[in-house]
N, C-alpha and C positions, 0 to 999 in steps of 0.2 A: 504494500500500500504506500502511496506517495507520502513523503514525510510530513507535510502540513495538513493532512486530512484530519477532519474532525467529525464527530457523530452528527448525522442529519436528523436524529430523533427530534420530534417536535411537530407543531402545527404550522404548516406553510400556507399562509393566507394571501388573498388578493392576487390570484393567478388567473390567467386566461387559457384554459386548456383547448386543445384541438379536438373537436367532437369525435372524429373518426378514430382517434387514438386514445380515447379516454372512456372508461366504464365507471360512471358515477354511481355511488350507493344511493344517492337521492337526486332526483331530477334537478338540473340546473336551469333556472328560469333564464330566458333570453336577456342578454346584457349583464347578468350578474356574475361577479367574480367567484372563483372557486377556491377550495382549500384541499390540501393533501395532508394526511396525518401519517407521520413516520414514527414507528415505535419498534425497538429491537431490530432495526435495519430493514423492516418490512413496511410496505404501504398498508395501512390499516383501514383507511377510509378516504373517500373522495366525494366531494359534493359542494354545495353552496357555502361560501365563507360564513354566512350568517347562521348556518345550521350544523356547525361542528358539534358532535355529541359532547355533553358535559363531562363525560368520563375522561376526555383528553384535555380538560381545562388546565391541569397542572403542568402540562408539558411545556417546554420552551416554545416561544412564539417567533415565527419568522415571517417578515413582511415581504411578499413578492413584488410589491409595487406595480402591479398590473402586467408583469412579465408574461410572455407567451410560454406555456409549459407543454413539453412533449416528452414521450419516453426517451430513454437513452438510445442513441443510434446503434445500429447493428451492421457491421461490415461483414457480409456473409461469404465473401470469396476473396482471399488474399494469398499471396506467396511471399509473406513478409520476411522470411528467414533465408538469406542467401549471401554469398560473397560476391564482390566485384560489382561492376555496372556495365551497361552495354550501349553507351552513348554513340559509339562508332557505328553500331547497327542503325541507329536513327539516321545518321548521315548517309549510310548505304541506301536506305529506303528512299531518302530524299533524292538520291542520285538515280533512282529508278529500280532498285532491286526489290523483288517481291519477298514476302515472308518465307516462302519455300526456298528461294534462291539464297537468302541469308543463312537458312538452316543448312543447305547443301554445301555452303562455303565454310562450314565449321563454326558458324555463329549460332545464334538462337539459344535454345535450351542447353546445348552442349557447352557453350561458353560459360554459362552460369554454373554448370556442373563442375567444370575445372576449378573455378574460383571457390566454390563452396567446399569441395574436397580439400583444397589447400588450406582453408581457414580452420582455426581451432574452435571449439565450442564457445569459449569466452569471446573470441573475436566475432563470431556470428551473433552472439548476444548483444555485444556493444553496438554493432551495426543495426540490428533489428530494433533495439530499444529506442533509438533515435527516430526510426520510422513510426513505431508505436506511439511515442509521445506526441507526434504531430496529429495522429488520428484521435488520441484521447483528448487533446486540447479542443477538439471540435465537438466533443460530446459522445464519442463512441464508448459504449459500455459493454459490448460483446463483439467478438471478432473470431472469424475462422482463419486458421493459419495452416497452410498445406506444406507437406514435404515435397519431394520431387526434383530437387536439385542435388541430391546425393547419389541416387540410383545404385546404391550398394548398401548393404545392411548397416555398416558402421556409420556411414554418412547420413542415411535417412534417419537413423536413431539420433544422431547429433542434431539434426534439424528439429525433430519432434521434441527432444529434451529442451531445446532452447524455447520452443513455443510454450511448453508447460511452465518453464521458469518465468517467462514474461508474465503469464497470468498470475503466478504467485507473487512476484515482486510488485506488480502494479495493481493488484486487486481488481482485475478485469476478467470477465468470463471469456475464456479461450476454448474454442472447439478445434481439436486437431484433426486433420484429414491426411491420411496416407495416400500419396500420389506417386507411389513407386513406378507405376505405369504412366509416366509422363513423357518419356522419350527413351530411345534405345541407347544404353550406355556405349561409350566409344569402344570399349573392349569387346563388344558384341557386334559392332558394325561390320558389315561385309562378310560375316561368317555365314555359311549355309545353315539355315535353321536357327540363326542367332536370335531372331525376335521371339520365336517360340521357346527357346532355351531360357531367355531372360524372363519371359512371362511365367514359366515354370518356377523359376527362382523367386519371383515376386510372390507367387501363390503358396509355395511349399516351404520357403525359408523365411523371407523377409516379413511378410504380413503376420504369420503365426507368432514369430518371435517378438515383434513390436507390440502386437495385441496383448501377448502374455505379460509384457512389461507395463501395461496400462497407458501406452502412449498414443493409442488410436481411438478416435471417436467416430470416424466415418472413413470410407474408402472411395477414392476418385480414380478416373482413368481419362486420358486424353485419347478419345476415339476420333481419328482423323486419318486422311490418306498419308500424312507425313508422320503419323504416330502409330496407333494400334488399331487392328481390325475389329469388326464386330465380334468375331469368334474369340479373339484374345480378350476383348473387353468382358464378354460373358464369362470366360474362365475366371477372371478376377472377381467378378460379381458373385460367382458361385463360392469362391473361397471366402469372401466377406460374409456371405450368407451363412456359411457353415460355422463362422465364428460369432454370429449374432450381431454383426456390424452393419449399419445402414450404408447405402451407396449413394453416390451422386456422379455426375458425368459432365466433362467438357464435351459438349455435343453440338454438331452442326455449325461449327464456326466458319469453316472454309468450304464445306460442301455438305450435301445431304447424305450422311452415311446410314441413316436409320437408327442412330444411337439413342435418340430420345424415346423411341418406341420400345427399344430393348430395355433402357433404364426404367421406364415406367412399369414394365413387366416385373421388375424386381423391386417395385415400390420405392423408387429413388426419392430422396429428399428433394433434389433439385436437378435440373438440366441447365447448364450455364453456357452463355454466348448465344447460341441458337439463331444466328442470322439466317441460316438456311433451313430452318425448321419447317417440316411439311404439315399438311392438314392431318395426316395420319398420326404424326407425332403429337400434335396439339390435342387430338382426341384421346390418345393414350395417356398423356399427362393429366388431362382433366379427370379421367376415370381413376387414376392412381392417386390424385391429390398432390402431384409433383409440382413444385414451384419452378417457374421460369425465371432465371436470374439473368438480368440484362447487364452488360458490361460496356457502357458507352466509352470508357477510357481506352479500351483496346480498339474499339471501332474507330475512334478518332485518331489514335496514334498510327494505326495501319492504313488510315485514309480509305477505309472501306466505304462502299457505296450500296451494299446489299443490306437493306434494313431488316431487322427482325420483324416477324409478322405481328406487330402490336395490335392492330385492329382485330385480327382473328383470335389472338389470345384473349383480348378484352371480351369479344363476343362469346367465347367459349367459357369465360369465367375462370380462366387459369390465373392464379395469383402471380403477380410480377414483382420480383425483388430487384433492387439496384445495388451494385457493389463497386468498389474501386478496382477490383482485380489487381491490386498492387503487385507488380512484378517488374524486374529490371529491363525486360525486353519490349513489351507491348503496352504497358500501362503503368509508367512510373509515377503514379498519382497518389497523393496522401491527403485527399480531401473528399469525404463522402458527400458533403454538400455540393461540391463542384459536380460530382457525378449525378446528383439529383437535378442540377441545372441542365447538364448535358442530356439526361434522359428526357427532359421536357423539350429542349430545343432541337435535339437530333432525332429522337424517337417519337416525339409528340405525346408523351405522357401528360396527363393533367397534373396539377399540383397535388391534389389528394392522392393520386396514384403514386407519384414520386415520393411523397412523404411516407405513405404506407410501405413503399418499396424499400426504404432505408430503416424501417422499424418493424411493423407487424409481419409483413411477408418475408423480410430478411430473417427474422427470428424463426419463422416456420421452416425456412430453407436450411436451418441448422438444427431443427428438432427442439428449439427453445421456445415454442409458442406458448407454453404454460408459464413461463417465467419472465420473458422479455418482450419488448415491442408494443406494450400496451400499458397505460396507467390504470391499474385496477388493484383493489384490495387483495391482500394475500401474496403479492409478488414482492421480490426484492426491490428496494428503493433504488431505481435507476431512472433519473430524469434530468432534463436540461431546461434551464430558463433562458429565454432569448429576449433581447431588448427591441422587439419588433412589434409593429402595430397589427400585422396580419400574417397568417400562416404562409401566404404566397411569397413573402420576403425570404423565407428559408431556401426557396428554389430560385429566387430572383437575383439576390446578391451572390457574387462569387469572387474569390481572391483574397478573402480575409476570414478570420475566425472570431465571430461576434458573440460566442456563448457568454452569458453573464454569470451563470452559476451552473455547476455540474455536480450532481449527486450520483455516485457510483457505488453500488453494493452497500448502500446505507451510510456512506461517508461523503461529506462535502469535500471535494477535491479541488474545486475552483470557485472563487467568489465569496469566500468567508475565511476569517482567520482565527476565530475562536468559537467555542460552544456557548450558546446563550444560557444564562442561569435560569433557574425555575421562574417562570412567569415573566421573564424579560422579553423584549421584542428586538429582533435584529433585522436589519435590512439585508437584502441579498442582491 
């Protein structure tokens, strides 16, 4: 937990909640300010400021001053732990190289694999915590961190250990995802049957060992023509299923591989990227309750022109999450609010869709729908107060971090310096 964090227990009055992201215990009349009650690190009550139950009268009092209140943000797709950087590939693409051409030239994921393998666990932690701090300063209270830049047991373990450590040190909910099937390691490249041999190792050696160590919350695969086939993807899914682990998929980013339909058949938490998602894939995701994760940062960086099928997803009622996809090659972004803006401007999401995409639906994409992404009694106290007049400003402004107050896991980590004494009133 951050050093200046203090308990958020108390009655937080004079707040303006976002209706789609708040479940009040008592109806909030139009125009009336709301209150949140935090006790023991949990939200205990939400409703009109003037109707806070008398049982909470002795708690410290916090004055929100009319701030906009929303659940803590959820970044549901990141590759936060890695060594090195790939700015030179950015220049290559500007000169006309395609994603596939960069990869074939020894760049892409293979470049990050080399740098990650060369870095120690402490070095990886030092790099990743700087990235995490930027996201936390904007109100992120839960985050997914994938492996996939080690591509060997020792190095995948190193990445996942760093992810767990970040959660412990910063008091943020971290969901770890094993992405051993991210790319073919260099030692397997060019070998007859190398891809299948590596997938066998992923399924029979790496995943069981890391799961047994408690380092894996979910399993992902990059299913694409430059990565792994449908058959190889399904082999990984079966291995995950045997271990009781949920799956997700990098699906339909560069082409329609039919990955989303396969993932939905395995009850996937999410399918991510999905620019080339088919009508069949949409129907399968709807039936399975699988979340569509939109990654506008990668779309923008790669200068893609093939839009995800937003209107069809909307019509089918498939929940749409939005994430940074932070990674060194195709989305070196550390602002989830910027991604909300891009989702609106590039993908034409509405403001409510974008805000639900970085809270409620993002939480569902991580299996955290019962604890994160909504202001409701009984959940851990994760919320952010913003100095905005209306919710649309959250997706309108970009390029700065305007959070006034951040409460994460029941602790005030930004916007207050001391705990209010009994009955006292503090501004936030």
